[in-house]
N, C-alpha and C positions, 0 to 999 in steps of 0.2 A: 631883492629877488634872489641873490646868490645865497643868502642865509636861509631862505625858504627851501631851496634845493638841497642845501647841506643838511638841514634838519630832516627833510623828507628822506634823504639817503640814509641817515643814521637810524631813523625810525624803521625803514625797511630792513636794514641789517639786524636790528634787535629782534624784529618779528621773525625773520628767517632763522636766526640762531636759537631763539626761544622755541620755535616749533621743532627744530631738529633735536633739541635737548628733551623736550617733553615726550616725543615719540621716538626716542633713541632705539637703536637696534644693537644687538650683541653679535659678535663673531662666533659662529658655531663650527666646530670641527667634527668630522665623522671618522670613527675607527672602523676598519673593515668595509669600506664603501663598495668593494667589488663582490661582496657576498649577496648582492641583489641583482635582479634582472628587471629593468635596465640598471646599470651601475649608478650609484649615487656619486655626487661630487665629493671631494675631500673636505670642502668647507662651504659654508653658506653665510650670507650676510645677516640672517635672522633665524630665530627658532621657528617662526611661522613658515619660512621658505624651506627649511630642512624637513619639517613635518609634512608639508605639501608634497615634497619630492618623495618622502618615504611612503606616503599614501598612494603614490602612482606606481609603486613597485608591484610587479606581477609574480615574483618568486624570490624567496630568500633561501640561501644555502648554509647560513651560519649567522652568528650574532652580529648585530650592527649597534654600535654605541655612539650616541650623540653626546658630545662634550660641550659644556657651557662654562664660560669663565666665572670664577667666584665674584660676587658683587655686581654682576651685570644685570641690567634691567631692560625690559622690553614691554611695551604696552600690548596686552593681548586683545584680540577682537572681542566684541560684546558677547558673541556666542561661544567664546572659548576656542581652544585648539582640540581637535579630534583626531585620534589615531584609529586607522582601520583595524579590524580584527584579523590578525594573522594566525592561522592554525596550521 
């Protein structure tokens, strides 16, 4: 019985680690986050969350740059990522 619980625990760990790797997120930093109303955060856990925050902005007074680390990967939603049209 103890071996069964040990095997079950190892299996759960592998499943959780595998899912976090396949749906990994990348750390995103924002340059000039105060050029927006409301202000953006200086960093986000994923590109999707940074774009969602950028889409909620009501005004921009200057450039905003989203920086992604080289070699980072993130699984995009099926519909893709959409930026609002700022004019």
